[in-house]
KEVO-528314 format. One record per residue: residue in three letters; x, y, z of N, C-alpha, C in turn. Coordinates in steps of 0.1 Angstrom, whole numbers, plus 5000, padded with zeros to 4 digits. Atoms other than C-alpha are relative to their C-alpha. Layout:
REM residues N
ALAXYZXYZXYZ
...
END
This chain:
REM residues 289
MET498749985006567011599791499850084987
ASN500149925011567511859764500449934987
CYS499750065013567511759727500950094992
LYS499049935008570411859705499450064987
TYR500649945012568111919675499150125004
ASN500949884995565812159695500450025014
PRO499649974986567512309726498950035009
ASP501149974991564212419739499149885004
ALA500950124998562712069738500749905010
ILE499550104990563011799764499749864993
CYS500250135005563511439752499049925008
ARG501050074993560411249762500549865004
HIS499550134997562410929762501250005010
ASN498949984990565111069786501349934995
LEU498850055006567810969762500950114995
SER499149895003570911179755500550004985
CYS499549985013572311309722501550035001
ILE498649965000576011339714500450064986
ASP499649935012577211589688499050004989
GLY501149995010573811619672499549874995
PHE500550135004573411249667499449925012
LEU500750074989571011039688500849885003
GLN499150114996572910779708499449864998
LYS500650135001570410499707499049994989
LYS500850025012568610349677498550015004
ASP501450004997565310309695499550155002
CYS500449864999565210689702499950064986
VAL500149955014565910759665498749964994
GLU501250055006562910549656498850065007
LYS501249954993560610709682499950155001
CYS499949864996561711069687499450084989
ASP500649925010559411309669500950124996
ILE499149895003562011589672501049964990
TYR499050055009564611379654499349984986
SER500650035013562111269627499750134992
LEU500249875007561111629619501350064995
TYR498749945004564711739618500549924988
GLN499550085012565611449595499250034988
ASP500849975012562711519572500350134994
THR499649875005563711879570501250004991
GLN498850015008567111789558499849934986
THR500350075012565711539533499250094990
LEU500849915008563211799520500950104993
LYS499149905006566012059514500749944989
LEU499250075010568011809494499149984987
LEU500950035011565011709473499550124993
LEU500449885006563812059468501150064991
LYS498949955008567212159456500149934986
SER499950085012567211889430498850004991
ASN501250005008563711959417499650144995
GLY500249885007564112309403499750125010
PHE500249894991563712519435501250085000
PRO498849915001566012819439501249935007
LYS498850074995569612709446500250045015
SER499949964986569412909479499149925009
THR500850084992566812659491500849925010
PHE499350094991569412439505500650075012
THR499549934988570812709528498950105005
SER501049914995567512889533499449955013
LYS500650044988565412889564498649954998
PHE501350055000562412679569499250045012
GLU500849954988559612819591498649934999
ASP501450064999556312659603499050114996
TYR501149925003553212809588498749955006
ASN501250054992550212779612498950104999
GLN501149915002547212959599498749965007
GLY501150044992544212969622498749984991
ILE501350035007540812829610498950035010
TYR501049954990537813009626498749924998
SER501350074999534712819637498950095002
VAL501249914999531513009630499149965012
ARG500950064990529512779653500550045014
ASN499549984987531812829683500750135002
ASP499549865000533013179675501550015006
ARG498650004996536713099680500849934989
ILE499150085008539712959662500149865005
GLU500150144996539312589663501049904993
GLY499050095007541812449638501250084995
VAL498849945005545112519622500449934986
GLU499550055012546212489586501550005000
ILE498650014999549812369585500749994986
ASP499250015012552312429558501550035004
LEU498649974998556012489554500450134992
LYS499549885006557312839547501550004997
ILE498650015004560612859528500450154998
LEU499449865001562613189532501349984994
SER498750015007565313189506500550144996
GLU499549875005567413469491499150064989
ASP500849955011565113489462498650045003
LYS501449974997561613489477499649925012
THR500650084989559413359505498749944995
TYR501150065006556813109496499649885009
LEU500550124994554712819509500249884992
LEU499750125008555612469499498849954992
SER501250045007552012389489499850084988
GLU500249915012552112679464500949954989
GLU499150045010554812499445499749854996
SER500550145001552712179439500649944987
GLU499550065012553912129403501449955001
LEU498750044998557512119414500149885009
VAL500150114991556711889443499649874994
LEU500650125006554711649422500949954989
ALA499150055011557511629396500849885005
ASP499250114995559311389419499249925010
PRO500850084990557311109436500649995014
GLN499450014987559811079464499850135008
LEU500249874993559511449472498650015004
ALA501449994996555711439471499749915012
PHE500250094988555711139495500650065013
ARG499449954988558211299519499350135005
VAL500749884996556311629519498749965007
GLY501250054994553111439527500249955014
ILE499650064987554711249556500450115010
TYR499549894991556511559569498950085006
LEU501149914995553311769571499149925009
PHE500950084992551311479585500649995014
ARG499350004987553811439613499950135008
LYS500149874994553811809619498650025006
ALA501449984995550011809623499849925013
CYS500250084988550111529648500850055012
SER499149944990553011689667499350125006
LEU500749884995551112019669498849975010
LEU501250034992547911859683500349955014
THR499750054987549811709712500750105009
THR499349904992551412039724499150065011
GLU500749934990550412229755499350124994
ALA500649885007549812539733498749964993
ALA501350045007547212349712498949975010
ALA501050024990545412249744499650135006
LYS500349864995545612609757499050074991
HIS500849935010544112739724498749924996
GLN501250085003541512459723500049964985
ILE499950045014542712349689499549864999
GLN500750135002540512059677500549924988
PHE499650075011542011979644501150074993
ALA498949945009545012039620499849954986
GLU500350035014544712049582501350014992
ILE498949995009547411979556499549974986
ASN500250035014547511969518500749884996
VAL499450125005548211639502499549974986
SER500450035014548211519466499349874999
VAL500750135003546011249452501049894998
PHE499050105003549111069441500549945014
VAL499650054987550311049477499049925007
CYS501150074993546910939491499949864995
MET500250135006546910649467501249905002
GLN498950084997550210509480499849925012
ARG500250094988549910209503501050035011
GLU498949964990553210319520499550125008
PHE500549884992551610649529498949965010
LEU501050054991548610469544500749945013
ASN499350074989551010259565500650105010
GLU499449894992552910569577499050075008
VAL501149924993549710749586499549925012
LYS500450084989548510459607501050005012
TRP499050014990551810439625500150135008
ILE499949874993552010819632498850035009
LEU501249984992548410839644500149925013
LYS499850084988549210559669501150055008
GLU498949944992552510709679499650125008
TYR500449884993550911039689498749995007
HIS501350024993547610899702499050104995
ILE500949905005545611119679498649944998
ARG501450055001541811089681499550014986
PRO500650005013539811009650499550144996
GLY500649885005539011309628500850135003
ALA499349884996541611539643501050054989
VAL499149965011543911539612499250004987
ILE500849995013542311659579501050014988
LEU499350005013543811589545499250074990
ARG500749925010542911849520500549974986
ILE499750045014542811729484499550114990
LEU500449905010542711979455499249944990
GLU501050065009539811929432500649994986
ASP499550015013541811999401500949894997
GLU499150125002544111699406499249885003
ALA500650114994541411479419499749894992
MET500750124996540011249403499949904988
GLU500050085011541111049374499749855003
SER500250144996541210709392499050015012
GLN500949974989538110779413499749885009
ALA500450124992537210419423501249965009
GLU498950034992540710349434500350105012
LEU499849904989541010679453499049985011
LYS501050024990537710609470500349895010
HIS499650114991539010279483501050045010
MET499049954990542110439498499550105010
MET500549914990540210719513499149935010
ASP500850074990537710479529500949935011
VAL499150064991540610289544500650105010
MET499449904991542210609558499050065009
VAL501149954991538810729572499949905011
ASP500150104989538610399591501250015009
ALA498849984991542110469604499950125009
GLY500149894991541010799618500250144993
VAL499749885008541711059590498750064994
THR501149935006539211319577500550064987
PHE499649945013539211449541499250134997
SER500749875004538411799528500350014985
LEU499849985014537911879491500350154998
GLY499649865001539812199483499750054986
ASN500149935013539412449455498649974993
TYR501350035006535712359450499550124993
GLY500649895008534112559422501050074991
THR499049935008537212639403500049974985
GLY500250045014536012499370500349864997
TYR499850145001536912139377498949925007
SER501150054991533712089396499349884994
ASN500850125004532111749394499249965013
ILE500950024989529111709417500149855006
SER499950144995529811329419501149995010
TYR499050014989532911399440499450015014
VAL500649964987530611529467499349875006
TYR500850114995528411219470500749864999
GLU499350135002530810939458501249995009
LEU498850004992533911029478499850045014
PRO500349974986534111049516500550135005
PHE499649874995534611419520499150045011
SER500849954989533511559553499950154999
ARG500049855001534411919543500250034985
ILE499849945014534312129511500550145002
GLU499449874999536512429508499750094987
ILE500349905011535312729486501350084998
THR498849935002538412869470499950155001
LYS500049854998539413229477499650084987
ASP500449935012539013319440498550004998
VAL501550005001535413209439499350095010
PHE500549914989534713389472500250154996
ALA499749865004536413709459499050054990
THR501049965010534113709429498650025006
ALA501349984993531013669452500050125008
LEU500049874992532113969472499650124991
VAL500249885008531714199442498949984989
ASP501050035011529214019419498849935007
GLU501250054993525613969431499649864994
ARG500450135006524913679406500949895005
ALA499150104995528013499417499749975015
ARG500350024986527013549453498849915002
LYS501250094999523613389447500349864997
VAL499650145004525213089429500749945012
LEU499250064989527613039458499149975012
LYS500950024989524913079484499149874998
ASN500850125003522812809467500849875001
SER499150114999525812579465500249965015
ILE499850024986526412629502498849945007
ASP501250064994522812559511499949854996
MET500150145004522912239491501049915008
LEU499050084993526112119508499649995015
ASN500550014986524612199542498949905002
GLU501150105000521611989533500649865001
LEU499350135000524111699528500849985013
GLN499250004987525611779563501549994998
ILE498549995003529011859548500450145005
ASP499549884995531012129566500650084988
ILE499649915010531712429544501150095006
VAL499049914997535012619546500250104989
ILE499849895010535312959529501450065003
SER498749955000538813069521500150144994
GLY499849875006539913429514499350115007
ALA500649894992538213629542501150095005
ASP498949924997540813899542499650135007
THR500549884993538614179557498949965009
ASP501150034992536014199584498749994992
GLN501250005009533414269557499949864994
ALA500050135007534413949539499649895010
LYS500450104989534213749572498650005003
ARG501449994997530713879579499249944988
LEU500750065011529613779544500149855000
ALA499950154999531013429548499149945010
MET500950054990529113389580498650014996
GLU501449985005525913519564499649894990
MET500250105010526313259537499749865006
GLY500350134993526112969562501149915000
CYS498950094999529612839562500349955014
SER499750064987531012629591501450065005
TYR498649954996534712759590500450104990
ILE499549895008536513059577501550005001
LYS498649975001540113109565500350134994
GLY499649875007541913429555500950085009
ASN499149914993544113709566499450065012
VAL500749944988541513839590500049905012
ILE499850104989542013519610501549995004
PRO498650004996545213529630500749875000
SER499350134999547913269629500149965014
ILE499950064987548413039658501549985003
ASN498650024997551813059676500149885009
VAL499850134993552412699685501449954997
ASP498750065002555912569690499949855001
PHE500150155000556312199681501249954991
END
């Protein structure tokens, strides 16, 4: 039966909708299509009240699904998920407006849950199976990760979508990381046990603390595109980056290099020994979910 929220989707619970409202409460609680629709409306209202352009409320939201290339398997193996907002003023990614998002705890929490559900929803699509997508990555703030309610929601959503352990990666930015490191480690350990994987983003941006690498349960480290861009043109920077990558490989941590926007940059990233590559040279994945 077709869903009123997404005419191209079929209700997996075989329940009908009337005038855009789901008829039965149990469907409202279970239906991923409804949950994503509801979260989108909530996000628009919260964004509007937190300094985003006034046109945000009437603007169009689009899925951002950037491919992540696996050097080992020579194919796109993962997807970075974000929300693209097309307003009258500009087009931008929600994660790029982190200061505005973090200004309101409710908004930060809703964004985290919204993107986590998006990731799980994508991984269960036929298109993901066709493209052999193994994981989905989202950006999430330290503040959100440390909320017990977020942990409970994560466990529920993983169970709801039957997601295998390690398939959803939470990317934490290094610059916000790590004031309450002991408490953060505890929450990360609990979420790892629940089946979530963590990536440390923006590694090497000036906030670097080597203790993050061995004290917190990060399975991946992402080299920021600014650091990689410098290595492309500066031999000394390239040697420093290569030594860092060698060290992290010794620790058996996967390295993601961001900012491979040309074939030459992609080749250099591969030569440096990284595991995964992001950038404009890697195509987006067309996955409807």
